[in-house]
N, C-alpha and C positions, 0 to 999 in steps of 0.2 A: 630050250625054247626061248624064242624071242618074245619080250614083252612089249604090249603096245604101249605107244607114248601116247597120252591122253591130250597132252598140250602141245600142238605144233610149234615149231620155232617160229616166235615173233623175233625178226631180225632187226637189230637198231644199232646206231652208234652216235655218240654226240662229241662235238668239240668241246674244249674245255674253256673254263674260264674262269674271274671275278670279283670276287669278290668279295669276292668278297666278302665272304660274308659279307662278301661282300658286297653288296652291291655286286654279285659275280657276273661274267659274260654270258649272254644268252647262248644255248646248246644248239648244235646242228640237230637236224633229224635222223631217224634211222627207218626201217622198214618193216613191212608186217607180211609174213607168209601166211596169216590166218590162225585160226585155232582158238580156243577158250580155255581158261583155267578149268582143272579136272575137280571134282567136288572131292568132300574130304572121304565119303564112302568109296568112291571109285579110286582115289588115290591109296588108299589103304589096302584094297584088293590088289592093286598093282605091287605095292609093297611087300604083299604075302606071296605075290608070284603067281602068274597063270595065263595071260592072253597072249595069243601069237600075234604078230603083224609083220609087215613087210618092213623096207627101209623108210626111215623118217624124211620127211621134204626138208630142205635146208642143209642137209649135209650128213652122210655116213649112215651106219645101222644103228637102231636103237640097242640091241643086244640086251645087256641088263642094266640099261640107263634108267634112272627115275625122272618124272618130269618136275621140275622146279621153277615157279614162277618169281620174278623178283619184280616188285612194285616199287617205283621213285615217284615221290611227289615233286610236284612243278616241274615235271619233266615230258616232252613231247615225243613219241616215238611214232614216226611216219617217215615215209620215203622207201628208198631202195637199201638193201643190206648191204654193209660196208665189209671191206675184207678183213679189218681187223676183229669185228665181230664175230665173223666165221671163225676166226684164229682163236678167240677167247671160248666160243663155244666147243671146238675141237679139243682144247687144251682141258677144258672142265669136263669133258667125257673121259679123258684120260685118268685125269687127278682126283676127280669126285664122283664119277660114275653117274653123271647127271646130265640131261637134256635141258639147257636152260632158257626160259623164255623171259624177256624184259617188257615190261609194261610201263605206260606214264599214267600218272592221274594228276587231277588238280583237287582243291581243298573240297569243292563240291562231292567230287566222287569219293573222295577218301571219307567224309562224314557219313555218308550213305553206307559204304562199306562198314563203318564203326557200328551201325545200328543194326548190323546181321550177325550171324553166327560165326562167321569165317572170314580171315584175311588171306591174302597170296600168303605164299611158305616164306618169303623174304620182302621186307618193307623197309624203305628209308623214308625219312620224315624229317622236319623241322622239329627244333625244341619245343614248339607249341603243342605238340603232338605225344610226346613222350609219356607225360604224366598221365594223359587220358589211356594210352596203350598199358601202363603199369597197373594201376587202378581198375582197370576193365579186365587185367588179367589176359590180356590180348597177345603179349607175346612171352617167348619161351626164355627161362632161366638157363643160361648156357653153361654153367660150371660144370655140370657132370660130363660135359662133352668137350672139355678143352684139350683132352690129348689127341682130337683130331684137328686141332688148330693152334698147334704150338707157337705158329709166326704170330697169330693175333696178339699175344702178349709180348713176345720178343722184339718185336718191332719198336714197341714202346710201353715199357712196363708202367710207366706214369699215367699213361693214358688210360689203361685198364684200371689203375687205382681210382683215377678219378670217375670213370664210368660207374665204379661200385659204389662211390660216396655220393654223387650227384645224380644219377641216373638210374636207382635201384630202388625208390619208393621206400628207402630206409631200411631194405633187409640186407644190404651189402652185397647181394649178388650182382651178376653180369647178364645185362640184357641188350645192350647197345655197344656198338663201336663206331669210332668216327675215323672219317677218311684224311688221305693228304698230309701224313705226318712226315715233319722233316723240313728241308730247305725247299723254297720257291722262288723263282726268278720270273721277270716279266718278259725277258726273253730281248729281241733285238730292238724293241721299240716301246717305250713306256706310254700307257694309255692317259694317265691322268695328269691334269695340269692345265696351262693355259694353252688352248688349241685353237691355231689359226689356219686361214687357207692360204697355202705355202708359196702359190705363184704370186697372189696380190701383196703377200708380206715382201717378196723378192723385188717387186715393182718399187716398194718404197725404200730399197738399199738395206733392208733387213736391221732396223734400227734397234738399239740395245733396249731392252726392257729389264728393269730391276724389280719392279713389284706390280700389283694388279691395277693399281692406278694409271701408271704408265703404259700398262698393256691395253686399257680401256683407251687412251689417247691414240695409240697405234690403229686400235681397231676403227676408231672414228675418221682418222684419215684414209683408210681404206674404205669405209663407206662414202665418205665424200668424193672419193675418185671413181667408184663404181656405185652410183646410187640405184641403178637397176640392171637387171640381167639383160642377156642379148635379146630375149622375148620381152622387156619391158616390165618384169614383176620387180617389186621393190625389195632391195636389198636390206638386211637387217644386220648389225653388229654382233649383238649376242642374243642366245635364246637357249631356254631350257623347255620342260614340259610338266604340265600338272595332270595327274592319271587318278585323283582322289587321295594320294597319299603325298608324303614328301619326299618321294625318292629322287625325283628330279631336282630338290632342293638341298638334297644331301651329298649326292655322289661327289661333285666338284670339292667338297670338302676334305677328300684325301689329299688335296693340295697342303691343306694344313695339318695332315697327319692324323685323320680320322677314318673309324669305320663304323658305319651305322649300325647298331643293334636291334632298332625300332625306329618308328617315327621321332618318338619322343627323347631317345638316348643315343649317343654314340660312345665308343671306346676310343681313348686316346691312344694310338699306336706307334706314333713317332719316337718315343722317348721311353725311359723306364718309368714314367709315371704311374702307369697301370692303373689309370683312373676311369670311371664312368663320369660321363659330361652329359648334363641335361641340355636337350638342344633348344630350349626355349627361355630358359633362366639365365644362361650362360652365354654373354655375349662372344666368348671366344668358342664357339661351336660351328659346325657344318651350316647349319640353317641360317643363323644370323650372320654369318659371313657371306654367304649368299645373296640373303635379303638385302644386304647393304650395297653389295657388288652390283645387283641389278638395279636397285635405287639409283646409284651413280649412274650407270648405263642409261636409264631412262631419262634422268637429268639433261644427259649429252644427246637424246635422241636415237640412240642406236640400239635401244631394245625392243625385241618384238613382244607387243603387247599379246599376242596370241599364245605366247608362254603360259599365260595365266588359265589358259583353257584347253590348249591342245595336247595330244597324247603323244608317245615317243614316235610312232609311225608316220604321224604329222610332221614332227621334227626332222624325220629323216628325209621325208619327201621334199621340204624346203631345202635341205641340204643337197640332195641329189639335183634340184632345179637350180643351185647355185645361188640361193637368197641369203644364206648364212655365211657370214665371216668367221665367226666362233662359236661353234656347240659348245656343250658344257664338257665334253670329253671326246675323246677320239672315236669312242663306238657309234657317235650320232653323227657320222659324216654322210649317211646314205650310200648311195652309190656314185656319187660326184666323181670320184677317181675313177672308178673302174668305166665308167661311160665314157670320161674325157680320153682316157687310155686306149678305148676302143677305136675312138676316131684319130688320135695320134698317140702313137706307142711311146712317144718321149714327154707326154704332157705332166705339167707339174700342178695341174688343177686338184689337188687335195688337201687333206688337213694333217697338220703334224704338231707335236706338243712342244712348245719351247722349253728348252732348259733355263732353269730359274734359280738364282742364289736364294736362299731360304725356302725354297721349296721342300716338301716331304714327298719322296719318290714312292710309288707303290710297288717295292722292290726289294729283293733279299730278307723275305719274312722268315722266321722258322717257328714251328711249333711242335711241342711234344703232345698235345691233343689232337689237332687237326683241325678241319673244317667243322663247322657248326651244322652238320648233317648226321642223322643218327639211323644206323642199320640194325634191324633186330629180325629174328626168327618168329613165324607165327606160332602161339601156343598150340594151335591145331595140327601143325603139320607133322606128317609120321616121318619126316626126313631129316632129323636133326644131325645125324652123323654125316650125311650128304652135305648139308648145308654147312656145317663147320667146316668140311674140307673145302668148299667153294670159299668160305672166309679166309683160310689158312692160305688159299693160293693167291687170292688178291691182296695178301699181307706179306708176302714175299717180293722181295724186290724184282726177281725174273718175273712174277707174276705181273707185278705191275707195269714193268718195261713192256710185256706183251699186250696190256691193254692200253698201253700208249702208241706202240709201234708196229704190233702184230709179231708174228713169230719171225724167226730167225731164217734169213733166206730169200724171203719175199722182198720186202722193202730195204732191210738192213742185213749185214754179214759182219762176219769176224775176219779181219784181215791182220796178220801179224799180231794174234792176241789183241786188237782193238776193234771195238763194234762201230762200224761205219755205216751209212746210209748210201745205198747205190746210186750212182750217178745219175741213172734215168729217173729216179724218182725226185731227187733235186731239182732235176730240169722240169718234172711234172709240178712240182710245188711252185715254181717260178712262173711256169709260162703255160701249164696244162689247163684243159678245158675244166671250168667249175665243177661239172659234174664227175668227171674222171678223179679229179683231186679228192672230193668228196668221198668218193666211193673206196678209193684206195688209201689215202692218207687220214682220213678223219678219225680221230682216237675216240676211245671211250670216255665217257664223262668223268672227270677227276674226282667226283664224289663218290665213286665205288671202288677205286684203288686206296689201299693203306698208305703205300710211300708216296710223298711230294714227287713233283717231277724233276727236281733236282738231285734226288738220292742217287749216291754213285754205286755202280757195282764193280765187280772184281775186275771186268774187263776195263775199267778206268772210265767208262761213259756213265752219263748220267740215266735214270729211268727213261726221260723223253730224250732222244738223240737229238730230236729237233732244236733241243735247247741247250746248244754249244755254239761258242763264238764262230767257229768255222764254218758251220751250217748257218748261222745268221747272215754271214758276209757273203756266202753263195746264193741266198735267197732275197736279198735287196731288190725292190723294184725302183726303177728311175727316179720316183717321188724320193724314196728313202736313200738312194745314193747321192742325190744333188743335197739332201740336208746334210747328210754326213760329211760330204766333201765341204761344205759351208763352214761346219765347225771343226773340220779337220779330225775326224773320227772314222773309225772302220764301220760302226752301226750307230744307229740314231741313239739309242740309249746310252751310249758310252759317254755323250755330251753330259748327261745328267750325272753320271757315274764319276766322271772326272770332277765335278763340283763337290760330290758327297766326300771324294778321296780327299780333295782340298779344305775340307771342313765348311764349305760355304753351301751345301744342300745337305739333304739328309733322307735315309731310307729307313727301313723297319726293323735293322739289324739290332738294335737296343731295346726294341719293344716285345721281346720274345713272351714275358709274362703276360701282357696286355692281349696278346694275339690268343693265349690259352684262356684267359679268362672268358674273352668272347665266346669261347666254345662250351664254357661251362656255367654260364649265367642260365638259371633255371627258367622254366616257363613262367610267364607273369600270374599271379593270383588274380582271381577274378576282381577284386575290390581295388588293386591296384592298375588292374587294365582298364576298369572303367574310369580313373582318375586320367590315366594316359589317354583313352580315346576321346575324352571330354578335352583335354588339353590340346590334343592334335587338331581337334577339331575348331577350336579357338584360333590357333596359327593358321590353318589353311583359310580360315576367314579373314585373317588379318593380312595375310600376304599382299593381296592385290592393293589394300588400301596403303600398305608400307613402300611397295616398289613404286606405285604411282603417285605418291604424296607430292603435292606441288611445290615443297622446298624443304630444306633441314628441319626448319622450326615444326611443321606438319609432321614429318617423319618422326621426329623425338617425340611429340605429343602423342602420336599413335603408338609407339613404341611402350611409352609409359603407361598408357591406358590397356595395352594388351599385356603387360606384366602384372598390373593390378587384377586383371581379369584371371590370370593364371593362377596367383595366389588365390583367390576366392574360391577357385575350382579346387582347393586343396593340393596343389601339385607339390608342396612341401612334404607331404606324406608318402607320395611316389618316390620322390627325391632321396627320402631316408632309406626306404626299402631297396633301392637300386644300388646305393652305396654301401649298406650293409652286406648285400649279396657280393659285390665286386671285393670288399674287404676280406670277407672271409674266404673266397675263392684264392685271393691272393696270397693269404696266409699258408692256406693249405699247399700251393703250389711251391712256395718257398721252403716249407717242409719237407716235400717229398723231393726237391732238388737239392737238398742239402744245404 
């Protein structure tokens, strides 16, 4: 007898990215075939067996499959189904006996769910929700089901030990696992650093730039040469965005080797310091670096004052319109290059990140804990055995490969024992219609796979076959090729990597403990959170006055007043809590690393 699948397949796929903890990159959408989550009673009936039905929409017969819903915080599942998603669903039917549904949610939706009686079968959240789920007994203890997911532990025993210690509400059980364990690389092109419109930079003869101050001088020369767009709109040198948080004032801080944990704190990833840095009281912090940078730009007349009010979409729109010489990183170039290339296939009107001595490049990070996303099973689900098999599959190297690349034989194949991408899909990646590229090549969000993109398989290829030098070289666009030719390299990122090899620039290869500390920092207690929120509000209000200060003397005065206000807001209590947490985690990681 075939059992009725109560939740039809919600098909979706998302492109990777970020952040990083990043400030990680925005995900592409997936699609919906419709359907709703089954109630606990109906799911239990189905688990006991009994109802007949015909084939499921979205692929294959239901057979003995049980419906599993996986909800992920801060993800949007809309659009057409991708081929990789279909492959993952097919594989999980065979491997785990499930018909899996993916759903996205925001904090508002999740907060509403937490007031009810039941969560989806699987849920992925950020650290702020882990304690709430544990205290409310909303998530299942997985220890008695580990025989169904041996790869969950074998992929990284240290990750499991850390989850037991820091995300168990003190009982030492296993409730959560984290994704993307292992080595990651940024790919053919690095996203962080001093970003510049390449065609205008070439007009100046590509003058050498050794530091941010020299960079601003070059940007000013470009603005002087191009004060308006062809449509007569004003051109600005540098710009960011302010969306009610300090994200737009932090992310360029990766240039100095930081990853933001919260508005108030960053983790220094660039070396083996393994330390938490307060963004508001330490001058060598991402936020203060950028405040000073934009203050200098404003003094030079090249700062876009709309940065103090506009959102990221506004910044992208201005970049698309050709009004920005240097956005805060390569993610915020809008559609300038795509639109320019549509008119001229050889156009160089796009943004590139300059290789800089002294820069910390967001590359070559390794983690035994993974990203700071936390996946658990609902305490109410009747399908723990099947869910653990889902977890097991996605924590195998092969399962992670499939979630990045799809099944063997479609986009990629094995030739002479080596995994290779088929030529027609390399061509599609480079020149295909964006909708076809998205449908055929978009991979699942990296927050749902155990292994990081550069984890190596027995066939000699990484989990993500797109992340190999041979493929990078084949998929360069004219802008990237021109940049590479200028620096005498095969792919753009190699220019920065050469500086790293020479000891003139840096990546995150020496910061592995710091990256793991980032994923183990617990949710902030209410009293500390109140202090951090109050201090963040102080900084948000101070930034416009600092950046727009009339001169250095006024800037220094406002800075001292701001620091005094932060001190009065009891920021030192917060600093002591964060430092204590990070030091305890550092000591734990050193002990389990031997």
